C-alpha positions in Angstrom: -191.7 127.5 13.3 -189.2 128.3 10.4 -187.7 131.5 10.7 -189.2 133.3 7.8 -187.7 136.5 5.8 -189.7 140.0 6.4 -190.4 142.6 4.4 -191.6 145.8 5.6 -191.6 149.2 3.9 -194.7 150.1 1.7 -195.6 145.7 1.0 -195.5 146.1 5.0 -194.7 142.7 6.7 -195.0 139.6 4.9 -197.2 137.1 6.7 -196.4 133.6 6.9 -195.2 131.2 5.0 -197.9 128.2 4.0 -196.5 124.8 1.6 -198.5 122.9 -1.3 -197.2 119.8 -2.1 -199.6 118.2 -4.9 -200.8 118.6 -8.3 -202.9 120.5 -10.3 -206.3 121.0 -11.5 -206.3 122.8 -14.9 -210.7 122.8 -13.5 -209.3 125.2 -11.4 -211.4 123.1 -8.4 -209.6 121.2 -6.6 -205.5 120.5 -5.9 -203.0 123.1 -5.7 -205.0 125.9 -7.1 -208.0 124.9 -4.0 -204.6 124.9 -1.6 -203.2 128.8 -2.2 -206.9 130.0 -2.2 -207.6 129.2 0.9 -204.2 130.0 1.8 -204.8 133.3 0.7 -207.7 133.1 2.9 -206.8 132.5 6.2 -204.0 135.1 6.1 -201.5 133.1 4.4 -199.2 132.8 1.3 -198.6 130.0 -0.5 -196.3 128.6 -2.0 -195.6 125.1 -4.0 -194.6 121.8 -4.9 -196.0 120.6 -8.3 -196.0 117.0 -7.9 -198.3 116.1 -10.8 -201.0 118.2 -13.9 -204.2 116.6 -14.4 -206.1 117.0 -17.2 -209.1 117.6 -15.1 -213.0 119.5 -14.9 -215.9 119.8 -13.8 -216.3 116.4 -14.5 -213.6 113.9 -14.0 -209.5 113.4 -14.3 -208.6 112.1 -18.0 -205.4 112.4 -17.8 -202.1 112.9 -15.9 -198.9 113.6 -16.8 -196.0 112.9 -13.4 -193.2 115.5 -12.2 -189.9 113.9 -12.3 -189.8 113.6 -8.0 -186.1 115.2 -8.4 -188.0 118.3 -9.9 -190.6 118.1 -7.0 -187.7 117.6 -4.2 -186.3 120.4 -5.9 -189.1 122.6 -5.2 -189.3 122.2 -2.0 -185.9 122.1 -1.0 -185.9 126.0 -3.0 -188.8 128.0 -1.6 -187.6 126.9 2.5 -184.2 127.9 1.6 -185.2 131.1 0.1 -188.8 132.2 2.2 -188.4 129.8 4.5 -191.8 128.0 5.3 -194.0 127.6 8.3 -195.9 124.6 7.6 -196.8 122.7 5.1 -198.9 120.3 3.1 -199.4 117.5 1.3 -201.8 116.5 -1.3 -201.6 114.2 -4.7 -198.4 112.3 -5.0 -198.7 110.0 -7.3 -195.9 108.2 -7.3 -193.9 105.6 -3.6 -190.8 107.7 -6.0 -192.5 111.0 -5.6 -193.2 110.1 -1.6 -190.0 109.0 -1.0 -188.5 112.4 -3.2 -191.2 114.8 -0.7 -189.8 112.8 2.8 -186.1 113.4 1.5 -186.6 116.8 0.8 -189.2 117.4 4.0 -186.2 115.8 6.1 -183.4 118.3 4.2 -185.8 121.5 5.2 -186.7 120.4 8.5 -190.6 119.5 7.8 -192.9 117.1 9.6 -191.6 115.3 12.5 -188.6 112.8 12.7 -187.5 110.1 15.6 -184.2 112.0 15.8 -185.1 115.6 15.4 -188.4 115.3 16.9 -190.8 117.9 15.5 -189.7 120.7 12.9 -192.4 122.5 11.0 -195.9 121.1 10.7 -196.9 119.0 7.9 -199.9 118.1 7.5 -200.7 115.5 5.4 -204.5 115.0 2.8 -203.4 111.5 1.4 -205.2 112.3 -1.6 -206.1 109.1 -3.4 -208.9 109.7 -5.9 -210.8 112.4 -6.9 -214.3 113.0 -6.5 -215.2 111.4 -9.8 -213.4 108.3 -8.5 -210.6 108.9 -10.8 -207.4 106.9 -9.5 -204.4 109.8 -8.6 -202.4 107.3 -6.2 -200.5 104.6 -7.8 -201.9 101.1 -5.5 -198.0 100.6 -4.4 -197.8 104.4 -3.0 -200.0 102.7 -0.6 -197.5 101.7 1.9 -195.4 103.9 1.5 -198.2 106.6 2.7 -198.4 103.9 5.8 -194.1 104.0 6.4 -192.5 107.2 5.5 -195.4 110.0 5.4 -197.6 109.3 8.3 -194.2 108.4 10.5 -193.6 112.5 9.7 -197.3 113.7 10.3 -198.3 116.1 12.4 -201.6 115.7 11.3 -202.9 113.3 8.4 -206.8 113.9 6.6 -208.4 111.0 5.6 -211.6 111.1 4.0 -213.2 107.5 5.2 -212.4 106.4 1.6 -208.3 106.7 2.7 -209.1 105.4 5.5 -210.4 102.0 4.5 -207.9 102.1 1.8 -205.0 102.7 4.9 -206.0 101.0 7.5 -209.2 98.6 6.8 -211.6 99.7 8.9 -214.7 100.8 7.6 -215.9 104.3 9.6 -219.8 104.0 9.9 -220.3 106.0 13.3 -218.0 107.3 16.3 -216.8 104.9 17.5 -215.9 102.7 14.3 -214.0 106.7 13.5 -212.2 106.0 17.4 -211.4 103.1 15.7 -209.4 104.3 13.0 -208.1 106.9 14.3 -206.3 104.4 16.6 -205.5 102.7 13.7 -203.1 105.4 11.8 -202.0 106.3 15.1 -200.3 103.3 15.4 -198.8 103.7 12.0 -197.0 106.8 13.6 -199.5 109.9 13.2 -199.0 112.8 16.2 -202.5 113.5 14.8 -205.6 112.3 13.3 -209.0 113.8 11.4 -211.2 111.6 10.6 -213.9 113.4 7.9 -216.8 112.7 8.5 -217.9 114.3 4.9 -218.5 111.2 3.2 -220.8 109.3 6.0 -223.8 109.8 4.6 -223.0 108.7 1.3 -221.4 105.3 3.3 -224.1 104.3 5.2 -226.9 105.1 3.5 -228.6 106.8 6.6 -229.0 110.1 7.1 -227.0 112.5 9.0 -228.5 115.8 9.9 -224.7 116.9 11.3 -221.1 116.6 9.5 -219.4 115.5 12.4 -214.8 115.3 12.6 -213.4 113.6 15.3 -209.6 114.9 15.8 -207.3 112.6 18.1 -204.2 114.1 19.2 -202.6 113.5 22.2 -205.0 111.1 23.9 -207.6 113.1 24.2 -210.9 113.3 21.4 -212.3 116.7 20.1 -215.6 117.0 18.5 -216.6 119.2 15.9 -220.2 119.3 14.3 -221.8 121.7 11.6 -225.2 121.5 10.5 -224.9 119.0 7.1 -225.7 121.4 3.8 -227.5 120.0 1.0 -224.8 120.8 -1.5 -223.8 119.7 -4.7 -221.2 121.9 -4.8 -217.8 120.5 -3.2 -215.1 119.3 -5.4 -211.7 120.1 -3.7 -213.4 120.4 -0.1 -211.0 118.5 1.2 -208.3 119.9 -0.4 -209.6 123.0 1.3 -210.4 122.2 4.5 -207.0 120.9 5.0 -205.1 124.0 3.8 -206.9 126.0 6.3 -206.4 124.2 9.1 -202.1 124.1 7.6 -203.3 127.5 7.5 -204.2 127.9 11.3 -200.7 126.0 11.8 -198.5 128.4 9.6 -199.6 131.0 11.6 -198.8 129.4 14.7 -202.5 128.4 16.0 -202.3 125.7 18.4 -203.3 121.8 16.9 -207.1 122.2 18.3 -207.4 125.9 16.9 -206.4 124.8 13.9 -208.9 123.1 12.9 -211.6 124.9 14.6 -210.2 127.8 12.1 -210.7 124.3 9.5 -214.0 123.6 10.2 -215.3 126.9 10.4 -213.8 127.6 6.6 -215.0 124.4 4.8 -218.3 124.9 5.4 -218.5 128.5 4.8 -217.1 127.1 1.6 -219.8 124.3 1.5 -222.7 126.8 1.8 -221.2 129.6 -1.0 -220.1 127.1 -3.3 -221.0 127.5 -7.3 -222.1 125.5 -10.3 -219.0 125.3 -12.4 -218.9 123.5 -16.2 -221.6 120.6 -16.3 -220.7 118.3 -12.9 -219.4 119.4 -9.4 -218.6 122.7 -8.6 -216.1 124.2 -6.3 -216.2 125.5 -2.8 -215.6 129.0 -2.3 -212.3 130.1 0.1 -214.3 132.9 1.8 -212.2 135.2 3.7 -211.5 134.2 7.7 
């Protein structure tokens, strides 16, 4: 964990800092907006490095404007150099060039794992490839950069089932295939893998009374279970789960405890989600 300056006085002591390296959502449901809401609800200060601006509402994404890679990198270096970063996460990274800029900046400020120096500031990689409505959010040539550049630096990778299929060509239909997917992602260099079960019912076409997330780390597998909630408004759910885990890591929790915090957070967030707009409404960030 990096050393973070603290401020005392009438305002008290500054909380840990978590950094979201992600795109915007003009509708406020997902992306860095969801990240910062989750950070605040979980007791950490949220800083941002914006990678892309999306034109988006509850119905989907209609346009994307990418931020120049050098500007993305400068945001990371500027935040880390001033206030420090206790944990960081990625969201939408859009292109290979942005991924390479993020990797270079994170290496420079000690975020993530590197073979030459070992563990750095915890780094959660949420490999966002498509929006909830199916709009692509990651260029085709960027997938290889995720595999070769981001995953080897990841403290934890948090793909959904569609992203697993894109990254390692494994179709997850049950816990056995979830373990296979985790092993394949470990082979690409990820230190820990969280295989999220939220999409399993839609993927298999079979009723799933529980939502089971599988964490593989250090040769052990941990299952996190919750009742599957019949809620249509789940926009920003994946971002929020990864952000709550990142917040836990920023607070100094072990990875297992941070994932437990994230699981509790997202279960409450889906339970209290709300309708907004004509499409899928967002999950609600409940204070933890």
